[in-house]
LOTI-230175 format. One record per residue: residue in three letters; y, x, z of N, C-alpha, C in turn. Coordinates in pm, whole numbers, padded with zeros to 5 digits, always signed. Example, Ala and Ser with C-alpha at 12.3 -4.5 7.8 and 13.67 -1.06 7.14 Angstrom:
2
ALA-00569+01319+00780-00450+01230+00780-00330+01320+00780
SER-00225+01285+00708-00106+01367+00714+00003+01290+00787
end
This chain:
338
GLY+08086+06600+07534+07995+06606+07445+07916+06764+07442
MET+07783+06764+07409+07704+06886+07399+07595+06891+07305
VAL+07571+06969+07246+07470+07008+07130+07417+07131+07167
TRP+07269+07137+07207+07228+07276+07230+07076+07269+07116
GLU+07097+07385+07063+06965+07385+06969+06901+07508+07010
SER+06801+07527+07064+06692+07620+07098+06814+07713+07198
VAL+06846+07680+07291+06944+07752+07414+06844+07776+07534
PRO+06846+07892+07562+06788+07943+07694+06850+07852+07783
LEU+06784+07800+07882+06821+07720+08026+06919+07765+08096
ARG+06890+07888+08118+07002+07972+08247+07137+08010+08174
SER+07129+08050+08056+07251+08071+07967+07350+07954+07934
GLY+07251+07845+07904+07326+07728+07884+07388+07679+07972
LEU+07320+07662+08106+07402+07604+08233+07531+07717+08253
GLU+07500+07848+08242+07609+07929+08287+07743+07891+08233
ARG+07741+07872+08099+07846+07838+08013+07908+07682+08026
LEU+07799+07614+08079+07857+07467+08132+07936+07512+08253
SER+07870+07591+08342+07949+07607+08471+08078+07667+08443
GLN+08104+07764+08366+08248+07798+08338+08341+07716+08254
ALA+08276+07647+08157+08367+07551+08111+08414+07426+08183
HIS+08340+07392+08280+08377+07261+08354+08391+07320+08487
ASP+08422+07436+08525+08424+07487+08678+08369+07412+08783
VAL+08227+07423+08749+08139+07343+08854+08026+07465+08886
THR+07949+07455+08990+07864+07531+09015+07718+07457+09027
ILE+07633+07512+08920+07520+07466+08896+07390+07573+08936
PHE+07344+07518+09048+07220+07612+09111+07092+07579+09050
LEU+07030+07664+09010+06900+07648+08940+06787+07681+09020
ASP+06689+07573+09051+06603+07631+09154+06501+07774+09104
ARG+06460+07828+09185+06379+07971+09147+06258+07933+09057
ARG+06201+07806+09094+06093+07790+09027+06085+07741+08883
VAL+06196+07698+08848+06250+07669+08703+06260+07788+08626
ASP+06170+07791+08505+06161+07891+08396+06341+07906+08327
PRO+06399+07982+08404+06529+08043+08350+06565+08031+08201
GLY+06443+08089+08119+06446+08149+07972+06386+08013+07916
LYS+06351+07907+07941+06314+07788+07886+06390+07767+07785
ILE+06353+07742+07648+06429+07704+07535+06444+07541+07554
ILE+06585+07500+07516+06624+07400+07543+06704+07311+07394
THR+06656+07223+07358+06700+07178+07247+06745+07008+07299
PHE+06901+06989+07301+06932+06856+07368+07051+06842+07305
SER+07099+06710+07331+07254+06691+07268+07272+06525+07336
ALA+07407+06550+07364+07464+06404+07410+07635+06428+07401
LYS+07698+06293+07386+07818+06286+07363+07864+06171+07446
ASP+08020+06186+07456+08089+06060+07569+08001+06045+07695
ILE+07976+06111+07777+07922+06107+07881+07942+06182+07995
PRO+07977+06143+08106+08014+06243+08249+07909+06351+08255
LEU+07956+06466+08300+07892+06578+08314+07756+06576+08389
PHE+07782+06491+08497+07668+06463+08606+07550+06408+08530
ASP+07579+06286+08451+07477+06222+08393+07420+06318+08270
LEU+07509+06377+08201+07458+06460+08104+07346+06553+08135
LEU+07378+06620+08270+07263+06715+08330+07147+06625+08358
SER+07168+06516+08430+07073+06436+08479+06988+06362+08360
LYS+07022+06365+08251+06978+06354+08118+06871+06442+08060
MET+06959+06566+08063+06886+06695+08009+06735+06725+08105
ALA+06769+06734+08236+06681+06747+08356+06562+06663+08335
GLU+06606+06538+08352+06492+06437+08328+06385+06451+08174
HIS+06464+06540+08064+06412+06548+07936+06321+06663+07944
GLU+06352+06742+08064+06273+06857+08069+06166+06858+08202
GLY+06137+06720+08238+06077+06732+08366+06123+06754+08505
LEU+06261+06778+08497+06324+06799+08613+06419+06718+08676
ALA+06505+06740+08762+06587+06638+08827+06709+06715+08883
VAL+06810+06646+08925+06940+06696+08955+06954+06587+09059
THR+07068+06667+09146+07098+06618+09279+07243+06695+09293
SER+07343+06648+09375+07484+06723+09413+07449+06740+09570
LEU+07526+06873+09592+07518+06884+09732+07640+06950+09780
GLY+07771+06872+09828+07885+06914+09828+07943+06944+09707
LYS+07984+07082+09678+08035+07110+09532+07929+07170+09445
VAL+07835+07180+09471+07712+07230+09399+07642+07129+09328
VAL+07586+07115+09209+07495+07062+09119+07363+07137+09139
TYR+07257+07078+09183+07137+07132+09187+07038+07085+09095
MET+06969+07173+09040+06857+07126+08925+06738+07195+08956
GLY+06621+07121+08981+06482+07177+09001+06383+07063+08998
PRO+06276+07103+09068+06139+06995+09078+06200+06867+09124
PRO+06156+06749+09067+06207+06603+09135+06185+06612+09275
PRO+06066+06661+09316+06051+06613+09490+06163+06711+09570
ALA+06177+06829+09527+06297+06892+09589+06422+06846+09580
ALA+06448+06793+09460+06600+06743+09450+06620+06607+09509
ARG+06483+06565+09550+06496+06430+09653+06524+06448+09760
LEU+06458+06563+09825+06501+06573+09979+06622+06673+09984
LEU+06682+06738+09889+06787+06835+09926+06884+06778+10027
LYS+06955+06665+09987+07076+06601+10067+07002+06586+10210
THR+06895+06526+10228+06820+06496+10369+06797+06612+10424
LEU+06746+06716+10388+06717+06881+10442+06853+06919+10496
ALA+06964+06879+10414+07083+06959+10467+07147+06871+10599
ALA+07156+06737+10576+07194+06644+10674+07130+06667+10799
ILE+06995+06667+10788+06917+06691+10935+06951+06832+10986
CYS+06990+06906+10917+07029+07057+10953+07153+07063+11005
HIS+07243+06975+10967+07389+06953+11028+07359+06883+11179
ASP+07272+06765+11169+07273+06695+11299+07187+06804+11411
GLU+07104+06906+11356+07030+06965+11479+07123+07074+11502
ILE+07200+07125+11442+07286+07256+11468+07407+07187+11561
SER+07452+07043+11494+07552+07023+11590+07533+06987+11771
GLY+07391+06959+11779+07348+06947+11883+07305+07053+11970
LYS+07331+07181+11926+07319+07327+11981+07460+07373+11988
SER+07484+07476+12073+07578+07555+12100+07603+07671+11998
LEU+07535+07661+11888+07519+07804+11783+07705+07787+11752
HIS+07765+07721+11721+07885+07725+11676+07984+07793+11769
ARG+07930+07809+11896+08031+07878+11987+08000+08029+11971
ARG+07881+08059+11941+07839+08201+11955+07828+08271+11843
THR+07842+08204+11719+07811+08256+11584+07923+08253+11480
GLY+07924+08305+11362+08035+08276+11268+08005+08191+11159
ILE+07894+08089+11208+07857+07981+11115+07976+07867+11071
GLN+08059+07859+11166+08131+07748+11166+08230+07741+11039
ILE+08252+07880+11019+08368+07876+10900+08293+07896+10761
ASP+08375+07814+10674+08304+07814+10536+08335+07937+10453
HIS+08243+07999+10380+08271+08102+10312+08190+08117+10207
ALA+08242+08178+10091+08179+08190+09945+08089+08259+09963
MET+07957+08265+09876+07857+08354+09869+07855+08432+09745
ASP+07783+08526+09701+07789+08585+09579+07679+08693+09597
TRP+07594+08717+09509+07471+08836+09532+07454+08899+09392
PRO+07416+09012+09368+07409+09111+09252+07258+09060+09198
VAL+07249+09079+09079+07139+09085+09024+07003+09188+09077
LEU+06897+09139+09121+06792+09188+09142+06794+09224+09307
THR+06865+09109+09338+06886+09082+09503+06738+09017+09585
VAL+06683+09102+09671+06578+09065+09739+06612+08961+09824
PRO+06560+08823+09850+06622+08712+09938+06594+08775+10056
ARG+06491+08837+10113+06481+08857+10255+06574+08951+10314
GLU+06618+09042+10226+06739+09135+10242+06847+09089+10244
TYR+06881+08982+10183+07012+08909+10161+07026+08815+10291
LEU+06925+08752+10300+06925+08686+10445+06971+08745+10582
THR+06891+08860+10573+06937+08987+10701+07069+09008+10691
LEU+07116+09031+10569+07277+09062+10570+07352+08947+10602
LEU+07319+08824+10570+07383+08696+10616+07381+08690+10765
ALA+07263+08703+10824+07251+08713+10958+07345+08786+11038
SER+07375+08914+10978+07464+09011+11023+07605+08957+11020
GLU+07652+08931+10918+07775+08886+10891+07827+08760+10983
ARG+07709+08682+10980+07757+08540+11068+07701+08562+11221
ARG+07653+08663+11227+07606+08678+11391+07524+08589+11448
VAL+07420+08548+11372+07354+08459+11378+07203+08514+11365
ARG+07092+08488+11452+06973+08536+11454+06873+08450+11371
PHE+06811+08489+11276+06685+08429+11200+06556+08482+11257
VAL+06465+08373+11258+06336+08374+11297+06238+08306+11194
GLY+06159+08401+11159+06073+08359+11053+06090+08407+10880
LEU+06198+08535+10917+06199+08573+10769+06090+08637+10715
ASP+05992+08658+10770+05855+08710+10721+05798+08564+10604
ARG+05843+08446+10646+05804+08343+10554+05868+08329+10441
VAL+05958+08428+10404+06039+08422+10271+05951+08502+10190
PRO+05886+08491+10052+05810+08562+09993+05891+08681+09930
HIS+05845+08749+09879+05919+08891+09805+05956+08804+09657
ASP+06095+08841+09633+06132+08796+09495+06229+08877+09447
LEU+06269+08864+09331+06392+08918+09298+06485+08821+09220
TRP+06636+08806+09274+06699+08688+09212+06785+08772+09130
PRO+06832+08658+09030+06918+08710+08907+07060+08687+08981
ALA+07177+08776+08929+07284+08738+08999+07346+08580+09035
GLY+07407+08555+09111+07461+08404+09157+07532+08415+09251
GLN+07604+08283+09275+07719+08254+09386+07710+08108+09401
LEU+07759+08091+09540+07778+07975+09592+07924+07941+09641
PRO+07982+07847+09633+08113+07788+09666+08115+07812+09830
ALA+08255+07819+09874+08259+07800+10031+08232+07643+10044
MET+08153+07669+10140+08087+07542+10195+07988+07547+10320
PRO+07975+07423+10374+07899+07460+10515+07781+07570+10522
PHE+07737+07645+10575+07673+07735+10598+07519+07697+10573
ALA+07490+07565+10659+07368+07495+10659+07335+07456+10500
ASP+07439+07403+10444+07421+07377+10302+07394+07481+10196
GLN+07429+07575+10234+07427+07708+10140+07263+07754+10198
LEU+07226+07780+10305+07085+07814+10350+06984+07716+10288
THR+07012+07590+10289+06930+07482+10236+06901+07502+10091
LEU+07011+07550+10000+06989+07566+09869+06912+07700+09837
LEU+06936+07795+09901+06905+07920+09884+06741+07946+09925
LEU+06691+07846+10025+06545+07809+10078+06453+07703+09991
ILE+06526+07605+09971+06458+07510+09915+06347+07538+09787
GLY+06401+07641+09705+06320+07709+09627+06174+07769+09662
PHE+06172+07807+09812+06078+07857+09861+05977+07756+09947
ASP+06033+07623+09934+05972+07516+09996+05965+07538+10180
LEU+06127+07613+10183+06153+07628+10329+06266+07565+10364
LYS+06280+07564+10488+06420+07514+10565+06444+07567+10658
ILE+06574+07531+10729+06628+07614+10858+06659+07472+10972
ARG+06594+07524+11096+06616+07451+11209+06648+07550+11305
PRO+06747+07470+11383+06764+07576+11544+06651+07601+11611
LEU+06668+07698+11669+06562+07734+11790+06590+07619+11900
SER+06495+07594+11984+06486+07470+12065+06603+07529+12179
ASP+06603+07681+12233+06737+07736+12317+06889+07748+12233
GLY+06872+07728+12132+07003+07747+12046+07027+07879+12030
SER+06932+07994+12003+06972+08110+12032+06974+08174+11883
GLY+06931+08085+11774+06929+08127+11631+06841+08039+11563
LEU+06840+08066+11460+06797+07944+11335+06670+07993+11280
GLU+06563+07925+11272+06420+07946+11247+06414+07910+11109
ILE+06331+07955+11006+06295+07945+10878+06134+07884+10893
VAL+06147+07772+10857+06011+07682+10872+05968+07623+10734
PRO+05829+07612+10716+05802+07502+10590+05848+07368+10574
ILE+05898+07307+10461+05947+07198+10454+05812+07087+10426
THR+05812+07003+10498+05675+06898+10511+05666+06782+10421
GLY+05780+06768+10331+05825+06654+10250+05819+06523+10307
LYS+05836+06508+10438+05811+06390+10509+05939+06341+10583
GLU+06061+06451+10544+06155+06470+10645+06247+06322+10645
GLN+06289+06260+10716+06398+06181+10703+06482+06165+10800
LEU+06617+06088+10774+06715+06094+10856+06746+05974+10886
THR+06767+05993+11021+06792+05846+11131+06925+05805+11162
ARG+06976+05713+11112+07132+05648+11141+07142+05535+11212
GLN+07233+05488+11293+07236+05360+11377+07352+05291+11285
TYR+07338+05158+11283+07470+05107+11218+07514+05014+11300
HIS+07641+04972+11341+07685+04885+11441+07733+04771+11372
LEU+07678+04655+11350+07718+04541+11244+07813+04450+11317
PRO+07915+04406+11284+07997+04281+11335+07899+04180+11296
ALA+07919+04028+11385+07837+03925+11358+07847+03919+11202
ARG+07971+03904+11153+07998+03871+11029+07893+03950+10908
GLN+07863+04066+10955+07786+04144+10861+07650+04138+10875
LEU+07589+04071+10972+07473+04060+11006+07371+04010+10865
ARG+07457+03933+10788+07391+03854+10673+07354+03963+10577
ASN+07410+04089+10598+07363+04209+10499+07255+04272+10539
LEU+07176+04221+10657+07045+04299+10694+06949+04279+10585
GLN+06927+04160+10532+06808+04160+10446+06851+04254+10312
LYS+06962+04236+10289+06997+04292+10176+06985+04453+10179
ILE+07019+04517+10298+06984+04642+10322+06826+04663+10312
LYS+06757+04574+10348+06589+04576+10335+06567+04605+10185
GLN+06627+04524+10102+06598+04508+09960+06651+04640+09881
ILE+06750+04675+09911+06791+04818+09859+06750+04929+09896
VAL+06697+04945+10001+06612+05079+10044+06466+05035+10085
PRO+06382+04990+09991+06271+04936+10047+06174+05056+10080
ASN+06199+05149+10075+06111+05292+10117+06174+05330+10242
ALA+06274+05309+10290+06315+05320+10432+06267+05226+10543
HIS+06266+05292+10669+06238+05189+10774+06362+05142+10839
VAL+06386+05023+10851+06488+04946+10908+06452+04853+11016
SER+06504+04855+11131+06500+04803+11239+06618+04752+11291
SER+06637+04647+11390+06759+04593+11422+06733+04518+11567
ASP+06818+04554+11653+06848+04475+11798+06979+04438+11800
ARG+06984+04301+11787+07115+04252+11786+07217+04296+11688
GLN+07322+04355+11736+07433+04398+11613+07402+04537+11572
THR+07301+04600+11640+07279+04749+11596+07142+04742+11515
VAL+07188+04836+11396+07035+04819+11289+07036+05016+11282
VAL+06890+05023+11288+06849+05169+11262+06798+05179+11151
VAL+06813+05277+11073+06757+05315+10962+06690+05436+10952
ARG+06574+05472+10905+06540+05593+10882+06469+05604+10738
GLY+06553+05697+10674+06489+05739+10534+06568+05847+10470
LEU+06596+05853+10327+06670+05957+10288+06825+05955+10326
ALA+06866+06044+10283+07056+06064+10278+07084+05950+10172
GLU+07005+05988+10053+07071+05873+09956+07053+05735+10005
ASP+06935+05701+10079+06928+05569+10128+07060+05503+10225
HIS+07095+05605+10305+07205+05575+10378+07344+05564+10309
GLU+07348+05656+10195+07488+05620+10102+07473+05516+10053
GLN+07352+05447+10021+07362+05330+09954+07395+05189+10064
ILE+07348+05236+10163+07392+05138+10267+07511+05133+10310
ALA+07608+05239+10304+07735+05245+10343+07827+05177+10241
ASP+07761+05186+10082+07821+05129+09981+07817+04997+09995
VAL+07712+04942+10039+07682+04767+10071+07790+04727+10149
LEU+07775+04804+10278+07839+04756+10383+07998+04756+10401
TYR+08027+04875+10335+08173+04923+10357+08236+04968+10213
GLY+08174+04928+10130+08264+04970+09982+08300+05116+09944
GLN+08204+05191+09935+08233+05322+09889+08279+05402+09991
GLY+08290+05351+10120+08347+05448+10215+08535+05479+10214
SER+08567+05388+10120+08713+05394+10098+08790+05295+10225
MET+08915+05348+10237+08993+05279+10330+09051+05178+10308
ARG+09046+05055+10351+09102+04946+10334+09220+04880+10416
THR+09352+04857+10377+09448+04798+10492+09470+04692+10447
GLU+09475+04590+10574+09474+04468+10572+09635+04406+10633
GLN+09698+04327+10578+09814+04281+10648+09769+04155+10722
SER+09780+04142+10864+09740+04056+10943+09872+03952+10954
LEU+09824+03824+10974+09935+03721+11023+09963+03775+11161
PRO+10093+03786+11167+10157+03810+11308+10191+03708+11417
PRO+10191+03739+11509+10212+03605+11626+10364+03605+11608
ARG+10409+03454+11624+10548+03419+11612+10621+03512+11678
GLY+10720+03568+11620+10827+03644+11689+10792+03789+11686
ARG+10686+03839+11635+10658+03976+11628+10645+04012+11475
ARG+10662+04141+11470+10632+04208+11339+10503+04224+11266
ALA+10476+04206+11159+10307+04238+11106+10276+04371+11133
GLN+10179+04378+11157+10116+04510+11196+09995+04531+11076
LYS+09983+04675+11048+09888+04687+10939+09756+04705+11032
GLN+09649+04676+10946+09491+04668+11013+09442+04756+10918
TYR+09363+04860+10977+09258+04943+10894+09131+04901+10906
THR+09062+04919+10787+08908+04936+10796+08877+05071+10718
LEU+08804+05096+10769+08702+05242+10735+08593+05270+10787
ARG+08489+05313+10692+08377+05342+10730+08337+05501+10666
ILE+08324+05582+10759+08284+05733+10717+08139+05755+10771
VAL+08049+05795+10663+07934+05849+10713+07905+05986+10673
GLU+07881+06066+10740+07816+06213+10729+07905+06286+10635
LYS+08045+06319+10686+08145+06373+10614+08202+06464+10687
PRO+08227+06609+10635+08298+06700+10708+08442+06672+10790
ILE+08451+06683+10887+08588+06637+10981+08714+06698+10928
GLY+08711+06803+10865+08854+06857+10832+08875+06785+10723
PRO+08817+06804+10594+08844+06721+10483+08848+06568+10496
VAL+08790+06485+10591+08817+06395+10635+08945+06351+10683
LEU+09012+06428+10777+09139+06424+10843+09229+06455+10748
ARG+09235+06560+10655+09313+06569+10557+09338+06473+10446
GLN+09236+06403+10406+09233+06281+10308+09293+06164+10384
LEU+09262+06158+10502+09314+06019+10590+09491+06050+10595
ALA+09511+06176+10602+09647+06190+10660+09717+06184+10525
SER+09661+06238+10418+09723+06208+10272+09752+06034+10239
SER+09625+05966+10279+09637+05838+10248+09766+05763+10354
LEU+09749+05811+10436+09882+05754+10540+10014+05811+10494
GLY+10008+05912+10427+10170+05979+10404+10203+06058+10511
LEU+10111+06130+10560+10147+06229+10692+10133+06342+10649
ASP+10168+06444+10715+10154+06578+10694+10064+06604+10815
ILE+09973+06693+10804+09876+06731+10903+09882+06890+10936
VAL+09841+06913+11077+09890+07046+11151+09757+07064+11229
PHE+09656+07162+11211+09564+07195+11272+09605+07305+11376
ASP+09582+07296+11508+09570+07419+11595+09441+07482+11578
ASP+09447+07590+11463+09338+07622+11425+09272+07739+11536
THR+09352+07819+11608+09317+07926+11700+09263+07826+11820
ALA+09318+07737+11867+09231+07653+12000+09123+07563+11922
ILE+09129+07542+11800+08974+07476+11755+08871+07553+11769
GLN+08906+07687+11702+08788+07790+11707+08737+07840+11829
GLU+08856+07872+11915+08808+07886+12069+08730+07793+12162
ALA+08759+07661+12094+08663+07563+12157+08546+07547+12102
GLY+08506+07626+12001+08389+07602+11943+08354+07478+11865
ILE+08455+07459+11828+08480+07313+11705+08472+07354+11554
SER+08386+07322+11502+08401+07343+11327+08437+07235+11261
LEU+08543+07272+11182+08589+07157+11069+08486+07118+10993
THR+08400+07181+10969+08305+07130+10869+08166+07046+10933
GLN+08182+07021+11061+08084+06950+11110+08098+06808+11074
ARG+07978+06741+11032+08008+06640+11000+08005+06495+11118
VAL+08068+06383+11070+08106+06272+11160+08098+06168+11108
SER+08077+06047+11165+08029+05933+11111+08108+05804+11203
PHE+08179+05755+11164+08250+05640+11252+08317+05516+11181
THR+08335+05409+11231+08354+05273+11157+08469+05215+11252
VAL+08572+05171+11165+08702+05101+11202+08716+04958+11152
GLU+08704+04854+11219+08713+04734+11157+08829+04675+11195
LYS+08938+04650+11110+09065+04582+11123+09137+04624+11245
GLY+09129+04765+11249+09171+04841+11386+09366+04888+11372
SER+09389+04915+11467+09522+04955+11451+09529+05105+11399
LEU+09675+05172+11387+09663+05321+11356+09629+05384+11458
ASP+09646+05376+11579+09570+05436+11671+09426+05422+11696
ASP+09358+05314+11672+09220+05295+11663+09179+05391+11562
LEU+09218+05381+11440+09182+05450+11319+09182+05605+11374
LEU+09275+05669+11420+09303+05788+11434+09210+05853+11544
THR+09202+05758+11669+09114+05806+11771+08985+05815+11728
ALA+08905+05703+11622+08801+05706+11581+08737+05846+11489
ALA+08846+05843+11446+08825+05982+11357+08817+06120+11412
VAL+08895+06130+11533+08888+06288+11597+08789+06284+11697
GLU+08749+06154+11767+08671+06167+11897+08518+06226+11865
PRO+08469+06197+11769+08342+06236+11734+08337+06402+11730
ALA+08435+06459+11712+08439+06610+11680+08484+06675+11776
GLY+08537+06604+11874+08576+06675+12026+08725+06719+12015
LEU+08803+06641+11908+08935+06657+11875+09028+06531+11962
ALA+09154+06595+11937+09261+06471+11981+09358+06484+11885
TYR+09454+06373+11882+09562+06397+11775+09711+06366+11864
HIS+09813+06411+11794+09939+06357+11855+10020+06325+11732
LEU+10084+06232+11727+10168+06198+11595+10304+06190+11640
HIS+10359+06291+11580+10512+06301+11591+10603+06279+11477
GLY+10625+06165+11473+10731+06113+11310+10619+06110+11212
LYS+10627+06187+11126+10538+06233+10990+10437+06309+11005
THR+10447+06380+11119+10333+06477+11109+10239+06449+11208
LEU+10102+06486+11151+09973+06456+11247+09910+06587+11303
TYR+09924+06611+11423+09869+06720+11473+09736+06711+11552
ILE+09659+06795+11535+09500+06829+11576+09482+06947+11650
ALA+09413+06888+11784+09398+07003+11871+09280+06947+11939
PRO+09187+07050+12009+09069+07006+12076+09118+06903+12186
ALA+09023+06820+12227+09082+06708+12319+09082+06752+12459
ASN+09014+06857+12487+09022+06912+12619+09161+07024+12651
GLN+09229+07009+12559+09369+07093+12550+09468+07002+12491
HIS+09453+06863+12489+09537+06796+12424+09637+06735+12554
end
């Protein structure tokens, strides 16, 4: 519960952040000194923040470990902008030549000039920024972001200026460009015949998305939240289900696995998968980094009633990785060195 009586917005959010160990990022366009009177009890923190934001004409969304509060149009686009950025960067060779593949926390002091801070980040991460002149002069209060993908951090830092990043066509750096407000994320879903009945349901739950199908392939163009809803309908929250199949006569029953992952960082996915399977996991970090592979790159894959090998292969292949299972230890290395 919470009771605020004439509390300045930023100071109140800072106390909430400290009390609940969560990063709350306030958009620069929101008046941090706005006086808030609000109360709620017996409610999850995210719902509490949502209700408070709505009361003040704002909106909240989450991006990784961060809760963002800002104008509703920006909150609506935040996840989509970050996902598009991940897609575009993964299609270039930036990870091989820069330091953007490693998650680092960020912090900046009071009166930080955004353009100067971005210049510092470019130097630290060995990446070239084009279009820094598009970032207006401003003075930031002290702030911080947790360790998370660099693309997510830049999306948060720039959205308050109605700006975003995209890789240069030759992959030599990142360009800062205006947000159009029409950005959409395109994903393909390969549905088994028994899932085709859900096609109409997909169109109903994401009425603002563009949905087309060709046999068992469904193409959806919409916001990141649209794709999250679709994954929930098709695959039940993206969680892994194990099913005991009926074994052929004379053979031992074999577990079958069903798993749907949509746009999740490969490192955490593999760690969670190993934990669910009761395995220890070991990454060949040196070889993975030398191969230019980032464990923060986002992957999507589907396994329907597959074997353990089907499950692990589907998980590692999209990231250019391979696995070796020895006893209860799962070893992960680049595919070309396996």
